[in-house]
C-alpha positions as CSV (number, residue, x, y, z in Angstrom):
1,M,-6.0,-5.5,42.8
2,N,-8.3,-2.9,41.5
3,V,-6.9,-2.3,38.0
4,K,-9.1,0.7,37.4
5,K,-7.5,2.6,40.3
6,E,-4.1,2.0,38.8
7,K,-5.0,3.5,35.4
8,Q,-3.2,6.7,34.6
9,P,-4.5,9.4,32.3
10,Y,-1.9,8.9,29.5
11,F,-1.9,7.7,26.0
12,L,0.7,5.0,25.2
13,V,2.0,5.0,21.6
14,I,3.8,1.8,20.6
15,G,6.4,2.1,17.8
16,L,8.4,5.1,16.8
17,G,8.4,4.9,13.1
18,A,7.1,7.8,11.1
19,S,3.4,7.4,12.1
20,G,4.1,6.6,15.7
21,T,6.5,9.6,16.2
22,S,4.0,11.9,14.5
23,M,1.2,10.6,16.7
24,V,3.2,11.2,19.9
25,K,4.0,14.8,18.8
26,F,0.3,15.5,17.8
27,L,-1.2,14.2,21.1
28,H,1.4,16.2,23.0
29,S,0.5,19.3,21.1
30,K,-3.1,18.8,22.2
31,G,-2.1,18.8,25.8
32,E,-2.4,15.1,26.3
33,T,0.0,13.1,28.5
34,V,1.8,10.7,26.3
35,I,4.3,7.9,26.8
36,A,6.2,6.5,23.8
37,T,7.7,3.0,23.7
38,D,9.7,1.1,21.1
39,I,11.5,-2.2,21.8
40,D,14.1,-1.3,19.1
41,D,17.0,0.3,20.8
42,S,18.0,2.0,17.5
43,K,15.2,4.5,18.2
44,I,17.2,6.0,21.1
45,K,17.9,9.3,19.2
46,I,14.1,9.7,18.5
47,G,13.5,9.0,22.1
48,K,15.9,11.7,23.2
49,D,14.2,14.2,20.8
50,L,10.8,13.4,22.3
51,A,12.2,13.6,25.8
52,A,13.4,17.1,25.1
53,L,9.8,18.0,24.5
54,G,8.8,16.7,27.9
55,I,7.5,13.3,26.6
56,K,8.4,10.2,28.6
57,T,9.9,7.4,26.5
58,E,10.8,3.8,27.0
59,I,13.2,2.7,24.3
60,G,14.8,-0.7,23.9
61,F,12.3,-2.5,26.1
62,H,8.6,-2.8,26.9
63,D,7.2,-2.6,30.5
64,Q,4.0,-4.5,31.0
65,K,3.0,-2.1,33.8
66,T,3.2,0.8,31.4
67,F,0.8,-0.9,29.1
68,N,-1.6,-2.0,31.9
69,R,-1.9,1.5,33.4
70,A,-2.5,3.4,30.2
71,C,-6.0,4.8,29.5
72,V,-5.5,4.3,25.7
73,I,-3.0,2.3,23.7
74,I,-2.2,3.4,20.1
75,P,-0.2,0.8,18.3
76,S,1.6,1.8,15.1
77,P,0.2,0.0,12.0
78,G,3.1,-2.4,11.8
79,I,2.5,-3.8,15.3
80,P,-0.1,-6.6,15.4
81,I,-2.7,-6.4,18.1
82,T,-1.9,-10.0,19.0
83,N,1.3,-8.6,20.6
84,T,1.5,-10.1,24.1
85,Y,1.9,-6.8,25.8
86,I,-1.1,-5.4,24.0
87,K,-3.3,-8.5,24.6
88,T,-2.5,-8.5,28.3
89,A,-3.4,-4.8,28.7
90,A,-6.6,-5.2,26.6
91,A,-7.7,-8.1,28.9
92,L,-7.4,-5.7,31.8
93,G,-9.7,-3.2,30.1
94,V,-7.3,-0.8,28.4
95,D,-8.7,0.7,25.2
96,I,-6.8,-0.1,22.0
97,I,-7.4,2.4,19.2
98,G,-5.8,3.2,15.9
99,E,-4.4,6.3,14.3
100,L,-7.4,6.6,11.9
101,D,-9.8,7.2,14.8
102,I,-7.5,9.9,16.3
103,F,-7.4,11.5,12.9
104,A,-11.1,11.2,12.4
105,K,-11.8,12.9,15.7
106,Y,-9.9,16.1,14.8
107,N,-10.3,16.3,11.0
108,N,-13.0,18.5,9.4
109,L,-12.1,18.2,5.7
110,P,-13.5,15.8,3.1
111,V,-11.5,12.5,2.8
112,I,-10.8,10.3,-0.2
113,A,-9.4,7.0,1.2
114,I,-7.8,4.4,-1.0
115,T,-7.1,0.7,-0.1
116,G,-6.4,-2.5,-2.0
117,T,-3.7,-5.1,-2.2
118,N,-1.9,-3.5,-5.1
119,G,-1.9,0.0,-6.7
120,K,-2.7,2.0,-3.6
121,T,0.2,4.4,-3.8
122,T,0.0,4.9,-7.5
123,T,-3.8,5.7,-7.3
124,T,-3.3,7.9,-4.2
125,S,-0.6,9.9,-6.0
126,L,-2.7,10.1,-9.2
127,I,-5.8,11.4,-7.3
128,G,-3.6,14.0,-5.6
129,D,-2.2,15.2,-9.0
130,I,-5.7,15.3,-10.6
131,L,-7.1,17.3,-7.8
132,K,-4.3,19.8,-8.1
133,S,-5.0,20.1,-11.8
134,C,-8.6,20.9,-10.9
135,G,-7.5,23.8,-8.7
136,M,-7.9,22.0,-5.4
137,K,-5.3,21.8,-2.6
138,P,-5.0,18.2,-1.5
139,F,-3.0,16.8,1.4
140,V,-1.7,13.4,0.2
141,G,-0.7,11.1,3.0
142,G,-1.4,8.1,5.1
143,N,0.3,4.8,4.3
144,I,2.0,6.5,1.3
145,G,4.6,8.0,3.7
146,T,3.3,11.2,5.4
147,P,1.3,10.4,8.5
148,L,-2.3,11.8,8.5
149,V,-1.8,13.6,11.8
150,D,0.9,15.7,10.1
151,H,-1.9,17.5,8.4
152,L,-3.6,18.2,11.7
153,M,-0.4,19.9,13.0
154,N,0.3,21.8,9.8
155,K,-3.1,22.4,8.1
156,G,-2.1,25.2,5.7
157,K,-4.6,25.8,2.9
158,T,-5.6,22.2,2.4
159,D,-9.2,21.6,1.2
160,V,-9.3,17.8,0.8
161,I,-7.5,14.8,2.3
162,V,-6.2,12.0,0.0
163,A,-5.2,9.0,2.1
164,E,-3.6,5.7,1.3
165,I,-5.0,3.3,3.9
166,S,-3.6,-0.2,4.7
167,S,-5.5,-3.1,6.1
168,F,-3.4,-2.8,9.3
169,Q,-4.8,0.7,9.8
170,L,-8.3,-0.4,9.1
171,D,-8.1,-3.2,11.7
172,L,-8.2,-0.6,14.5
173,S,-10.7,1.7,12.9
174,N,-14.0,2.2,14.7
175,Q,-14.9,5.8,13.6
176,F,-13.0,6.6,10.4
177,R,-15.5,7.5,7.7
178,P,-14.2,8.6,4.3
179,D,-16.4,10.7,2.1
180,V,-15.1,8.6,-0.8
181,G,-13.7,5.2,-0.2
182,V,-11.8,3.3,-2.9
183,L,-11.3,-0.5,-3.0
184,L,-8.9,-1.3,-5.9
185,N,-8.5,-5.1,-5.7
186,I,-8.0,-7.9,-3.2
187,S,-5.5,-10.8,-3.7
188,E,-3.8,-13.1,-1.3
189,D,-1.3,-11.1,1.0
190,H,-0.2,-10.7,4.6
191,L,-1.0,-14.2,5.6
192,D,1.8,-13.9,8.2
193,R,-0.5,-11.4,9.9
194,Y,-4.0,-12.7,9.1
195,E,-5.1,-16.2,10.1
196,T,-7.1,-16.7,6.9
197,P,-7.6,-15.0,3.5
198,L,-11.1,-14.2,4.6
199,A,-9.8,-12.1,7.5
200,Y,-7.7,-10.1,5.2
201,E,-10.6,-9.6,2.7
202,T,-12.9,-8.5,5.6
203,S,-10.3,-5.9,6.7
204,K,-10.1,-4.4,3.2
205,W,-13.9,-4.2,2.9
206,S,-14.1,-2.5,6.3
207,I,-13.0,0.8,4.6
208,F,-16.8,1.3,3.9
209,K,-18.2,0.1,7.2
210,H,-18.9,3.6,8.6
211,Q,-20.1,5.3,5.4
212,M,-23.5,6.8,5.1
213,P,-25.8,7.4,2.1
214,A,-24.2,10.7,1.4
215,D,-20.8,9.0,0.9
216,T,-19.4,7.2,-2.1
217,A,-17.8,3.8,-2.5
218,V,-15.6,3.2,-5.6
219,I,-15.1,-0.5,-6.1
220,N,-13.6,-2.9,-8.6
221,E,-16.6,-4.9,-9.6
222,S,-14.5,-8.0,-10.4
223,I,-13.5,-8.4,-6.7
224,K,-14.7,-11.8,-5.4
225,K,-18.1,-11.6,-3.6
226,F,-18.7,-8.0,-4.9
227,D,-22.4,-8.8,-5.6
228,I,-23.0,-10.0,-2.0
229,L,-20.8,-7.5,-0.1
230,S,-21.7,-4.3,-2.0
231,K,-25.4,-4.8,-1.2
232,K,-24.6,-4.4,2.5
233,L,-23.1,-0.9,2.0
234,K,-25.1,2.2,2.9
235,S,-23.1,4.5,0.5
236,K,-23.6,5.3,-3.2
237,I,-21.5,3.0,-5.3
238,F,-19.3,3.7,-8.4
239,T,-17.9,0.6,-10.1
240,F,-15.0,0.0,-12.5
241,S,-13.9,-3.2,-14.2
242,S,-11.8,-4.6,-17.0
243,K,-13.5,-8.0,-16.9
244,K,-16.0,-8.6,-19.8
245,N,-18.6,-10.3,-17.6
246,T,-18.9,-7.3,-15.3
247,L,-19.1,-4.4,-17.7
248,I,-22.9,-4.2,-18.2
249,N,-23.7,-1.6,-15.5
250,C,-20.2,-0.5,-14.8
251,N,-19.4,3.2,-14.3
252,A,-15.9,2.8,-15.8
253,K,-15.6,0.2,-18.5
254,I,-12.0,-0.7,-19.4
255,D,-10.9,-2.2,-22.7
256,S,-7.5,-2.5,-24.5
257,K,-7.5,1.2,-25.6
258,N,-10.1,3.1,-23.6
259,I,-11.9,3.7,-20.3
260,R,-15.5,4.7,-20.8
261,I,-16.8,6.8,-17.9
262,I,-20.6,6.6,-17.5
263,T,-22.3,8.4,-14.6
264,Q,-25.6,10.3,-14.3
265,K,-23.7,13.5,-15.2
266,L,-21.1,12.3,-17.6
267,N,-20.5,10.0,-20.6
268,Y,-16.9,10.3,-21.7
269,T,-14.2,8.0,-23.2
270,I,-10.6,8.4,-22.1
271,K,-8.0,7.0,-24.6
272,T,-5.4,5.2,-22.5
273,D,-2.8,4.6,-25.2
274,Q,-1.8,8.3,-24.8
275,L,-1.0,7.9,-21.1
276,T,2.5,6.5,-21.5
277,E,3.3,6.6,-17.8
278,L,0.5,4.3,-16.8
279,Q,0.6,1.2,-19.1
280,G,-0.7,-2.2,-18.2
281,N,-4.2,-3.4,-17.4
282,H,-3.6,-2.9,-13.7
283,N,-2.8,0.8,-14.2
284,K,-5.9,1.3,-16.3
285,E,-7.9,0.0,-13.3
286,N,-6.0,2.5,-11.1
287,I,-6.9,5.3,-13.6
288,A,-10.6,4.3,-13.6
289,A,-10.7,4.3,-9.8
290,A,-9.0,7.7,-9.6
291,V,-11.3,9.3,-12.1
292,L,-14.4,8.0,-10.4
293,A,-13.1,9.1,-7.0
294,C,-12.3,12.6,-8.3
295,L,-15.7,12.9,-9.9
296,A,-17.4,11.9,-6.6
297,I,-15.6,14.7,-4.8
298,G,-16.6,17.3,-7.4
299,A,-13.7,17.5,-9.9
300,D,-14.4,18.4,-13.5
301,I,-13.4,16.2,-16.5
302,D,-11.1,18.8,-18.1
303,G,-9.1,19.1,-14.9
304,I,-9.1,15.3,-14.6
305,L,-7.7,14.8,-18.1
306,K,-5.0,17.4,-17.5
307,G,-4.0,15.6,-14.3
308,L,-3.8,12.3,-16.2
309,E,-1.6,13.8,-18.9
310,I,1.0,15.3,-16.5
311,F,1.2,12.4,-14.0
312,K,4.6,10.7,-13.6
313,N,4.6,7.2,-12.4
314,L,6.3,6.5,-9.1
315,P,9.7,4.9,-8.5
316,H,9.9,1.1,-8.0
317,R,6.6,0.4,-9.8
318,M,7.4,-1.1,-13.2
319,E,10.1,1.6,-13.5
320,F,12.3,1.4,-16.6
321,V,15.9,1.6,-15.6
322,K,17.9,1.3,-18.9
323,T,18.8,-0.9,-21.9
324,I,22.2,-2.5,-22.1
325,D,23.2,-4.4,-25.3
326,G,19.5,-4.7,-26.2
327,I,18.6,-6.1,-22.8
328,S,16.0,-3.9,-20.9
329,F,16.0,-3.7,-17.1
330,Y,12.8,-2.9,-15.0
331,N,12.5,-2.2,-11.3
332,D,9.3,-3.4,-9.7
333,S,10.6,-3.6,-6.2
334,K,7.1,-2.6,-4.9
335,G,5.8,-5.9,-6.3
336,T,5.7,-7.6,-2.9
337,N,2.9,-10.2,-3.5
338,T,2.1,-12.7,-6.2
339,D,-0.7,-10.6,-7.8
340,A,1.6,-7.7,-8.3
341,V,4.1,-10.0,-10.1
342,I,1.4,-11.4,-12.3
343,Q,0.4,-7.8,-13.4
344,A,4.1,-7.0,-14.1
345,L,4.6,-10.2,-16.2
346,K,1.5,-9.3,-18.3
347,C,3.2,-6.1,-19.3
348,F,5.8,-8.0,-21.3
349,R,4.4,-11.5,-21.7
350,K,7.6,-13.2,-22.9
351,N,11.5,-13.3,-22.8
352,I,11.6,-12.4,-19.1
353,I,14.3,-13.2,-16.7
354,L,12.6,-12.7,-13.3
355,I,14.4,-11.8,-10.0
356,L,12.2,-13.2,-7.2
357,G,12.6,-13.5,-3.5
358,G,13.0,-11.9,-0.1
359,R,11.0,-12.4,3.1
360,E,7.9,-14.3,2.3
361,K,4.6,-13.6,4.1
362,G,2.9,-17.0,4.0
363,T,3.0,-16.6,0.2
364,D,1.6,-19.3,-2.1
365,F,4.2,-19.0,-4.9
366,S,2.3,-21.6,-6.9
367,L,-0.2,-18.9,-7.9
368,L,2.6,-17.7,-10.3
369,V,3.1,-21.0,-12.1
370,N,0.8,-20.4,-15.1
371,D,2.2,-16.9,-15.8
372,I,5.8,-18.0,-15.3
373,Q,5.3,-20.9,-17.7
374,T,4.0,-18.4,-20.3
375,S,6.4,-15.5,-19.9
376,V,9.6,-16.4,-17.9
377,K,12.8,-17.9,-19.3
378,T,14.8,-18.0,-16.1
379,I,14.2,-17.2,-12.4
380,I,16.9,-15.7,-10.2
381,A,16.0,-16.6,-6.6
382,M,17.4,-14.5,-3.8
383,G,16.7,-13.8,-0.1
384,E,15.3,-16.0,2.6
385,S,12.7,-17.5,0.3
386,R,15.1,-18.6,-2.5
387,T,14.9,-22.3,-1.6
388,I,11.1,-22.3,-1.5
389,I,11.1,-20.5,-4.9
390,K,13.5,-23.1,-6.4
391,N,11.4,-26.0,-5.1
392,T,8.2,-24.4,-6.5
393,F,9.4,-23.5,-10.0
394,S,12.4,-25.8,-10.9
395,N,10.1,-28.1,-12.8
396,F,8.8,-25.2,-15.0
397,C,12.0,-23.2,-15.8
398,P,15.6,-22.9,-14.7
399,V,15.9,-21.4,-11.2
400,L,19.3,-20.0,-10.1
401,E,19.9,-19.2,-6.4
402,V,22.0,-16.2,-5.5
403,Q,23.1,-14.5,-2.3
404,T,23.1,-10.8,-3.1
405,M,21.4,-8.3,-5.4
406,K,24.8,-7.7,-7.2
407,E,25.0,-11.4,-8.0
408,A,21.3,-11.5,-9.0
409,V,21.8,-8.6,-11.5
410,Q,25.0,-10.0,-12.9
411,T,23.6,-13.6,-13.2
412,A,20.5,-12.3,-15.0
413,F,22.6,-10.3,-17.4
414,D,24.9,-13.2,-18.1
415,K,21.9,-15.4,-19.1
416,A,20.1,-12.7,-21.2
417,F,20.1,-12.1,-24.9
418,K,19.1,-9.1,-27.0
419,E,15.4,-8.1,-26.5
420,D,15.2,-10.0,-23.2
421,I,13.6,-8.3,-20.2
422,I,15.3,-8.5,-16.8
423,L,12.6,-7.8,-14.2
424,L,12.9,-7.3,-10.5
425,S,9.5,-8.1,-9.1
426,P,10.1,-10.1,-5.9
427,A,6.7,-11.2,-4.6
428,C,8.2,-10.8,-1.2
429,A,8.9,-8.2,1.5
430,S,12.4,-6.7,1.6
431,F,13.1,-7.0,5.3
432,D,15.5,-9.9,5.1
433,M,18.1,-7.8,3.3
434,Y,16.8,-4.2,3.3
435,E,15.0,-1.7,5.4
436,N,12.3,-1.2,2.8
437,Y,11.4,-1.8,-0.8
438,P,12.8,1.5,-2.1
439,Q,16.2,0.6,-0.7
440,R,16.0,-2.8,-2.5
441,G,14.9,-1.1,-5.7
442,N,17.7,1.5,-5.5
443,D,20.3,-1.3,-4.9
444,F,19.0,-3.0,-8.1
445,I,19.3,0.2,-10.1
446,A,22.8,0.8,-8.7
447,H,24.0,-2.7,-9.9
448,V,22.3,-2.3,-13.3
449,N,24.1,1.1,-13.7
450,A,27.4,-0.6,-12.7
451,I,27.0,-3.0,-15.5
452,G,26.3,-0.2,-17.9
453,N,29.4,1.7,-16.8
454,K,31.8,-1.2,-17.4
């Protein structure tokens, strides 16, 4: 069989979540022939909406022939390229590309792209607010929720793109070149998707791989192998750090009360104790990265300070819920890996009742042992990983297994005393019990409020 003769001039988009659906509509708007497929039969309504536009859909199943005959396959970020249908088509010569390269082909505005294991969404939102305070008109999107191709369909008066970028998006990037790339941190995560921690680290660093000398890389200098890997970059480098051993030549030096910004054009100290929405060392690093990125794109310090002052932290990220009988509840549902939980624990340091658990991602929970011994009185374990959590931590503190969020909140409250902290910071994905982490956080809040209303 001559496979090349069977190829059809169509794009195949796999997955009809927000990014996949937007990609289908964008390519269709450009006059391309598109087929959309999603194995989830709950996407039938989306399929009907696309069919009404004249777009062919295959919902509830995948057809290997459709994959094999495409000229290009565009998987949504949540779909691994190790998918059998994709691998078979790729072996026959079908091109596999990602949404970032489609965006790069059509975008003509400067781009600030932010990646890292933790803090991406907070930093992306912060940069967007700062640029608005500087009189700019940013489009804020990407992995944060609004697909990048949405900007291409509704350009408006935008003058800069601020994009949260995941490692999954970077894995299929062969052309994406941000004017300013930001790497916040790297800690163990997504080992259900990557064969080794090194593969995940390599993915994160690849945000800089297409940058040129005119571009800027903003990097946390305390990231492992920074000295070696940063020397391979072609772009200008701005660094930030809160580690004492990396502060000598840093462009943003973080201590307990200040961030000192030092560039060729600026020497300024930001007092962080006045920024009540962004407490904790991890948020100081987010601030430092955001400030350096905005300076690199041409923002002025007065506008930057104004943006920092008006910024409101995002839901489900160390979000204070309420205090009941002297017991304070915090929602950190976005804490889906061990490093995020460590940062959350450091905000309080003691008297914590910690709600952990969900769908684990090849997680090494033992990385939490030292901080849990220091800060946590009791663990409430829930979700698919509750038995693993109990086996890991039962020698260090009491671990109570529960079935539901309602039971988790009530059990934590029953065990708490005045001035204790009840913290939801799961170190796990939410997909065993919820559609996403916001739904999990909202369920936590609802049950906390139910206690307060009794």
